[in-house]
C-alpha positions as CSV (number, residue, x, y, z in Angstrom):
1,M,0.2,0.0,0.0
2,S,1.3,3.5,-1.0
3,F,0.3,6.9,0.2
4,E,-1.0,7.4,-3.5
5,K,-3.8,4.7,-3.2
6,L,-4.9,6.5,-0.2
7,Q,-6.3,9.4,-2.5
8,I,-4.2,11.7,-0.7
9,I,-3.5,15.2,-2.6
10,E,-0.2,16.0,-4.5
11,P,1.0,18.7,-2.3
12,I,0.8,16.4,0.8
13,L,2.5,13.6,-1.0
14,R,5.3,15.7,-2.0
15,A,5.7,16.7,1.6
16,L,5.5,13.3,2.8
17,K,8.2,12.4,0.0
18,N,10.3,15.0,1.4
19,E,10.2,13.7,5.0
20,G,11.4,10.2,3.7
21,Y,7.9,8.5,4.3
22,T,7.5,5.5,1.8
23,K,4.6,3.9,2.7
24,P,1.6,4.1,5.5
25,T,1.8,2.4,8.7
26,P,-1.2,0.3,9.5
27,I,-3.1,2.9,11.6
28,Q,-2.5,5.3,8.6
29,E,-3.7,2.8,6.1
30,Q,-7.0,2.3,8.3
31,A,-7.6,5.8,9.6
32,I,-6.9,8.1,6.6
33,P,-9.8,6.8,4.3
34,I,-12.3,6.7,7.3
35,L,-11.2,10.3,8.2
36,L,-11.3,11.6,4.6
37,Q,-15.0,10.4,4.4
38,R,-15.6,12.7,7.5
39,K,-16.4,10.1,9.7
40,D,-16.0,10.2,13.6
41,L,-13.2,7.9,14.5
42,L,-12.0,5.7,17.6
43,G,-8.4,4.8,17.6
44,C,-6.7,2.6,20.0
45,A,-2.9,2.3,19.3
46,Q,0.1,2.0,21.2
47,T,3.1,4.8,21.1
48,G,5.2,4.6,18.0
49,T,2.6,3.6,15.5
50,G,2.3,6.7,13.5
51,K,-0.8,8.0,14.9
52,T,0.0,11.6,14.5
53,A,0.3,11.5,10.8
54,A,-2.7,9.5,10.7
55,F,-5.0,12.4,11.8
56,A,-2.7,15.1,10.6
57,I,-2.7,14.3,7.2
58,P,-6.5,14.0,6.6
59,I,-7.3,17.0,8.5
60,L,-4.6,19.1,6.2
61,Q,-6.6,17.6,3.3
62,L,-10.0,18.3,4.4
63,L,-9.1,21.7,5.1
64,H,-7.6,22.2,1.6
65,D,-10.4,20.7,-0.1
66,D,-13.2,22.2,1.7
67,E,-14.8,25.2,-0.4
68,K,-16.1,26.6,2.9
69,F,-12.5,27.0,4.2
70,V,-11.7,29.4,1.4
71,K,-15.2,31.2,1.4
72,G,-16.6,30.8,4.9
73,P,-15.8,32.9,8.1
74,H,-12.3,33.2,9.6
75,G,-11.5,31.3,12.8
76,I,-10.1,28.1,13.9
77,K,-11.5,25.1,12.0
78,A,-9.7,22.2,13.8
79,L,-8.5,21.9,17.3
80,V,-6.0,19.2,18.6
81,L,-6.0,18.7,22.1
82,T,-2.9,17.0,23.9
83,P,-1.8,16.5,27.4
84,T,1.8,17.7,27.4
85,R,3.7,20.6,25.7
86,E,6.3,18.3,24.3
87,L,3.7,16.4,22.5
88,A,1.8,19.7,21.4
89,I,5.2,21.0,20.1
90,Q,6.0,17.7,18.2
91,I,2.4,17.6,16.7
92,G,2.7,21.1,15.6
93,E,6.1,20.2,13.9
94,S,4.3,17.4,12.0
95,F,1.6,19.7,10.7
96,A,4.2,22.0,9.5
97,A,6.2,19.3,7.8
98,Y,3.0,17.7,6.0
99,G,1.4,21.1,5.2
100,K,4.4,23.0,3.9
101,H,3.0,23.2,0.5
102,L,-0.6,24.2,1.7
103,R,-1.6,28.0,2.6
104,I,-3.2,26.6,6.0
105,R,-2.0,28.2,9.2
106,H,-1.5,26.5,12.6
107,A,-0.4,27.4,16.2
108,V,0.7,25.6,19.2
109,I,-0.3,27.0,22.6
110,F,0.9,25.4,26.2
111,G,1.3,26.7,29.7
112,G,4.7,27.4,31.4
113,V,5.8,30.2,29.2
114,S,4.6,33.8,28.4
115,Q,1.3,33.6,26.4
116,K,2.5,36.9,24.2
117,A,3.8,34.8,21.3
118,Q,0.8,32.5,21.3
119,T,-1.8,35.3,21.6
120,D,-0.1,37.3,18.7
121,A,-0.2,34.0,16.5
122,L,-4.0,33.8,17.3
123,R,-4.7,37.4,16.3
124,A,-2.8,37.0,13.1
125,G,-5.4,34.0,12.3
126,V,-5.0,30.2,12.8
127,D,-6.6,27.4,11.2
128,I,-5.5,24.6,13.2
129,L,-4.8,24.6,16.6
130,I,-2.8,22.5,18.8
131,A,-3.2,22.9,22.7
132,T,-3.0,21.6,26.1
133,P,-5.9,21.7,28.1
134,G,-5.0,24.5,30.9
135,R,-3.4,26.9,28.5
136,L,-6.4,26.6,26.0
137,L,-9.1,27.2,28.9
138,D,-7.2,30.3,30.0
139,L,-7.2,31.8,26.5
140,M,-10.5,30.7,25.8
141,A,-11.5,32.6,29.1
142,Q,-9.7,35.8,28.0
143,K,-11.5,35.8,24.5
144,Y,-8.3,34.8,22.5
145,V,-9.6,31.6,21.4
146,H,-13.1,31.3,19.8
147,L,-14.1,28.0,18.5
148,Q,-17.5,28.6,17.2
149,H,-16.3,27.7,13.5
150,L,-14.7,24.3,14.6
151,K,-15.1,21.5,12.0
152,L,-12.7,18.9,13.6
153,F,-11.8,18.0,17.1
154,V,-8.8,15.6,18.1
155,L,-8.6,14.2,21.5
156,D,-5.2,12.6,21.6
157,E,-3.7,10.4,24.4
158,A,-7.0,10.4,26.0
159,D,-5.8,7.8,28.7
160,R,-2.8,10.3,29.7
161,M,-5.2,13.2,30.1
162,L,-6.9,10.9,32.8
163,D,-3.6,9.8,34.3
164,M,-2.4,13.4,34.6
165,G,-5.6,14.7,36.2
166,F,-6.8,16.6,33.1
167,I,-10.1,14.7,32.3
168,H,-12.0,17.5,33.8
169,D,-10.5,20.3,31.7
170,V,-11.0,18.3,28.7
171,K,-14.8,18.0,29.7
172,K,-14.9,21.7,30.0
173,V,-13.4,22.1,26.5
174,I,-15.7,19.9,24.9
175,A,-18.6,21.6,26.4
176,K,-17.6,24.8,24.3
177,L,-17.3,22.9,21.0
178,P,-20.1,23.1,18.3
179,A,-22.4,20.1,18.3
180,K,-21.8,19.5,14.8
181,R,-18.4,18.5,14.1
182,Q,-16.1,15.5,13.2
183,T,-14.3,14.0,16.3
184,L,-11.2,11.9,16.3
185,F,-10.5,10.2,19.6
186,F,-7.1,8.5,20.2
187,S,-6.0,6.5,23.2
188,A,-3.4,3.8,23.9
189,T,-5.5,2.1,26.5
190,M,-9.1,2.1,27.1
191,P,-10.0,2.3,30.8
192,P,-13.7,2.3,31.6
193,E,-13.9,6.2,32.4
194,I,-12.1,6.8,28.9
195,Q,-14.8,4.4,27.2
196,V,-17.5,6.6,28.7
197,L,-16.0,9.8,27.4
198,A,-15.5,8.2,24.1
199,N,-19.2,7.1,24.1
200,T,-20.1,10.6,25.1
201,I,-18.6,12.7,22.2
202,L,-18.4,10.2,19.4
203,V,-21.3,9.5,16.8
204,N,-21.3,6.3,14.9
205,P,-17.5,6.0,15.3
206,S,-15.3,3.8,13.1
207,K,-12.9,2.0,15.1
208,V,-9.1,1.1,14.4
209,E,-7.2,-1.0,16.7
210,V,-3.9,-1.8,15.2
211,T,-2.3,-3.6,18.1
212,P,-3.3,-5.2,21.3
213,V,-4.1,-3.0,23.9
214,S,-0.9,-2.2,26.0
215,S,1.4,-4.5,24.3
216,T,5.0,-4.0,23.7
217,V,6.4,-3.7,20.4
218,D,8.0,-6.8,19.5
219,A,11.4,-5.0,17.8
220,I,12.1,-3.9,21.4
221,R,14.4,-6.6,23.1
222,Q,14.0,-6.3,26.9
223,A,15.7,-7.2,30.1
224,V,15.7,-6.8,33.7
225,Y,18.6,-6.3,36.0
226,F,17.9,-7.2,39.8
227,V,20.3,-4.7,41.8
228,E,20.3,-3.1,45.2
229,K,18.9,0.4,45.0
230,K,22.1,2.0,46.5
231,D,24.1,0.3,43.4
232,K,21.7,1.5,40.4
233,S,24.0,4.4,39.8
234,K,27.1,2.3,39.5
235,L,25.3,-0.4,37.2
236,L,24.0,2.6,35.0
237,S,27.6,4.1,34.6
238,H,28.7,0.4,34.1
239,L,26.3,0.1,31.2
240,L,27.2,3.2,29.8
241,E,30.8,2.4,29.3
242,D,29.7,0.4,26.4
243,R,29.9,2.7,23.6
244,S,27.3,1.0,21.6
245,V,24.8,2.6,23.8
246,N,25.0,5.5,21.5
247,S,21.9,7.2,22.9
248,A,19.9,6.5,26.0
249,L,16.8,7.9,27.6
250,V,16.8,7.0,31.2
251,F,13.5,7.0,33.4
252,T,12.9,8.0,37.0
253,R,10.1,8.0,38.9
254,T,10.8,11.8,40.5
255,K,12.4,15.1,39.3
256,H,14.9,15.0,42.3
257,G,15.8,11.6,41.0
258,A,16.4,12.7,37.6
259,D,18.7,15.5,38.5
260,K,20.5,13.4,40.7
261,V,21.1,10.6,38.0
262,A,22.2,13.3,35.7
263,K,24.7,14.7,38.1
264,T,26.2,11.5,39.0
265,L,26.5,10.6,35.2
266,N,28.3,14.0,34.4
267,A,30.5,13.6,37.3
268,S,31.6,10.4,35.9
269,G,32.4,11.9,32.5
270,I,29.1,10.9,30.7
271,K,27.4,13.9,29.4
272,A,23.6,14.0,30.6
273,E,20.9,16.4,30.8
274,A,17.6,15.9,32.9
275,I,14.2,17.1,31.9
276,H,11.1,17.3,34.0
277,G,8.2,19.6,34.9
278,N,10.3,21.8,37.3
279,K,12.5,22.7,34.3
280,S,11.6,25.9,32.4
281,Q,10.2,25.4,29.0
282,N,13.2,26.8,27.2
283,A,15.6,24.4,29.3
284,R,13.4,21.3,28.6
285,Q,13.4,22.2,24.8
286,R,17.2,22.9,25.0
287,A,17.9,19.6,26.5
288,L,15.6,17.8,23.9
289,S,17.4,19.4,21.1
290,N,20.7,18.5,22.4
291,F,19.8,14.8,23.0
292,K,18.1,14.7,19.4
293,A,21.4,16.2,17.9
294,R,23.4,13.7,19.8
295,Q,25.2,16.5,21.5
296,T,24.1,14.9,24.7
297,R,24.4,11.1,25.1
298,V,21.9,10.4,27.7
299,L,18.6,12.2,28.7
300,V,17.2,11.7,32.1
301,A,13.5,12.2,32.3
302,T,10.5,11.6,34.4
303,D,7.4,10.6,32.9
304,I,6.5,13.9,31.4
305,A,8.5,12.3,28.4
306,A,7.1,8.6,28.5
307,R,5.1,10.2,25.6
308,G,5.6,13.0,23.1
309,I,9.4,12.6,22.4
310,D,10.1,11.2,19.4
311,V,14.0,10.8,18.9
312,D,15.3,9.0,15.7
313,N,17.0,6.0,16.2
314,L,17.1,6.1,19.8
315,S,18.9,2.8,20.8
316,H,18.4,2.5,24.5
317,V,15.4,3.0,27.2
318,I,16.6,2.3,30.6
319,N,14.3,2.3,33.4
320,F,16.4,3.5,36.4
321,E,13.1,3.0,38.6
322,L,10.3,1.0,37.3
323,P,7.1,2.8,37.3
324,N,4.4,2.2,39.8
325,V,1.7,2.3,37.1
326,P,2.3,-0.7,34.3
327,E,1.0,0.9,31.4
328,T,3.8,3.8,31.9
329,Y,6.4,0.9,31.1
330,V,4.5,0.3,27.8
331,H,4.9,4.0,27.1
332,R,8.3,4.5,28.4
333,I,9.9,1.5,26.3
334,G,8.0,2.7,23.1
335,R,10.3,5.7,22.6
336,T,12.7,2.9,21.0
337,G,12.0,0.4,18.5
338,R,10.0,2.9,16.4
339,A,9.4,3.2,12.4
340,G,10.9,-0.4,11.8
341,A,14.2,0.1,13.7
342,S,15.2,-2.3,16.6
343,G,15.3,-1.1,20.1
344,I,16.5,-2.2,23.6
345,A,14.7,-1.4,26.9
346,L,16.7,-2.3,30.2
347,S,15.1,-2.2,33.5
348,F,16.7,-1.9,37.1
349,C,14.7,-3.5,39.8
350,D,15.3,-3.5,43.4
351,A,13.6,-5.2,46.4
352,E,11.1,-2.7,46.7
353,E,10.0,-2.7,43.1
354,K,9.3,-6.5,42.5
355,E,5.7,-6.0,42.8
356,F,5.7,-3.2,40.1
357,L,7.8,-5.9,37.7
358,R,5.0,-8.4,38.5
359,D,2.2,-5.9,37.4
360,I,4.2,-5.2,34.2
361,H,4.6,-8.8,33.4
362,K,0.8,-9.3,34.1
363,L,0.0,-6.3,31.8
364,I,2.1,-7.3,28.9
365,A,1.4,-11.1,29.2
366,K,5.2,-12.0,29.0
367,T,8.0,-12.5,31.4
368,I,11.1,-10.1,30.8
369,P,14.3,-12.0,30.5
370,V,16.8,-11.5,33.6
371,V,20.4,-10.6,33.3
372,G,22.1,-12.3,36.1
373,D,25.6,-11.8,35.2
374,H,26.7,-8.1,36.0
375,P,28.9,-6.5,38.6
376,Y,26.1,-5.5,41.1
377,P,23.8,-8.3,41.7
378,M,21.1,-8.4,44.2
379,S,22.2,-10.1,47.4
380,N,18.7,-11.6,48.0
381,T,19.0,-14.2,45.1
382,S,15.7,-15.6,46.0
383,I,14.0,-12.3,44.9
384,A,16.8,-11.6,42.1
385,H,16.2,-15.0,40.5
386,P,12.8,-16.4,40.5
387,Q,13.1,-19.8,38.8
388,A,10.4,-18.9,36.0
389,Q,12.5,-15.8,35.2
390,Q,15.7,-17.8,34.8
391,K,14.2,-20.1,32.6
392,Q,12.7,-17.4,30.3
393,A,16.1,-15.6,30.4
394,S,18.0,-18.7,29.3
395,G,15.5,-19.7,26.8
396,G,15.8,-23.2,28.0
397,R,19.7,-23.3,27.8
398,S,22.1,-24.0,30.6
399,N,22.9,-21.1,32.9
400,G,26.4,-20.8,31.6
401,Q,25.3,-19.2,28.6
402,R,24.1,-15.7,28.9
403,P,21.5,-14.5,26.3
404,F,22.4,-10.7,26.8
405,N,25.6,-9.3,27.1
406,R,26.2,-6.4,29.8
407,N,24.3,-3.7,27.8
408,G,21.1,-6.2,27.2
409,N,21.8,-7.3,23.9
410,R,21.1,-10.7,22.8
411,K,24.2,-12.4,22.1
412,G,24.6,-12.7,18.3
413,F,22.5,-9.3,17.9
414,G,25.3,-7.0,18.6
415,S,24.5,-3.3,19.2
416,N,21.2,-1.9,18.1
417,K,21.2,-0.7,14.6
418,P,18.5,1.3,12.7
419,S,16.7,-0.4,9.9
420,N,17.2,0.8,6.3
421,N,13.8,1.9,6.1
422,R,13.7,5.6,6.1
423,H,10.1,5.8,6.8
424,R,9.6,7.4,10.2
425,T,6.5,7.6,12.4
426,Q,5.3,10.9,14.1
């Protein structure tokens, strides 16, 4: 299947070719024809599946093709509501890339920065608005945002909105939208509260579900290290001595923890930066830009980065601390293994986190292989090496054969290499 066969207009096809897109991902292949027919859509897809392009491409085409877009009243025609500023910025970049040959204007608004540049853009005229809920409600209250001419509404990462406590703000925004509109609803998981919300805002929706809910991508090779909490920093530095770990996104549960890990790595000569909610927007964007440009080898992040960070050919995700919400594990490791590339996800588990690991195993319906041969093993071997996990890790071989080397690669695989396929999901 090619993008041409999806009846996409030439200016967008030209932009996609310029971005290196060769063929649509499964969610794009299924969602784009539905949306071009102006139907509501319920999309359930894990991170890294190309979801942004699945809604951005048809929105651009619908606005371009709609005669009312040219002749009708001035105002916002499409609204994309998303939970984090990083994801909002990324979505804005996608609209800019796909719509570079179209005369369609977009703006991105989010909190944590001065509103002046955002209100200036709104005054100049915007066709597509990408927003986080809090700043959107604020600017609506100040009369900078008017949604009476809205034709398309996208609620992105709905389950993340719930996790972050934004669901009431989302409902306030929805109450202000025109009743007659096309609605696109995307969520990686479908807890009951999200299903109820979907049922209230969608009209006879088509459903697209491209992967099992809360599954992990097969291209990601996973491993767990049982280690004492006090030894985690030493184990991390040990793994990063291997230069085949060319880029690593390291997750902690707390902001203080992220800063501490970054400081420890820098002290040991490994260039690292931290990104979390207490950092200014400029600092966060600078750290992310440095990481994408490979000027910084390690980015240490809290779960604000679990969704919305798209880094080409990210080789490793390392869970310095396991998340206490198992779905978060799926979103974290989904930062690697994207767009046909392979990826490696390593997790550190101390005695207090064994319950978190058990919940993760239950969610993903598989047991993560254990790497037992490392310099900082957990002293309580009954916790560190459950029999079932050892069997899984060894793949039925004798314990003398290690399936992973020190950085978590299966023997014979070598270091993580990006695929030759240049197609990147957004």
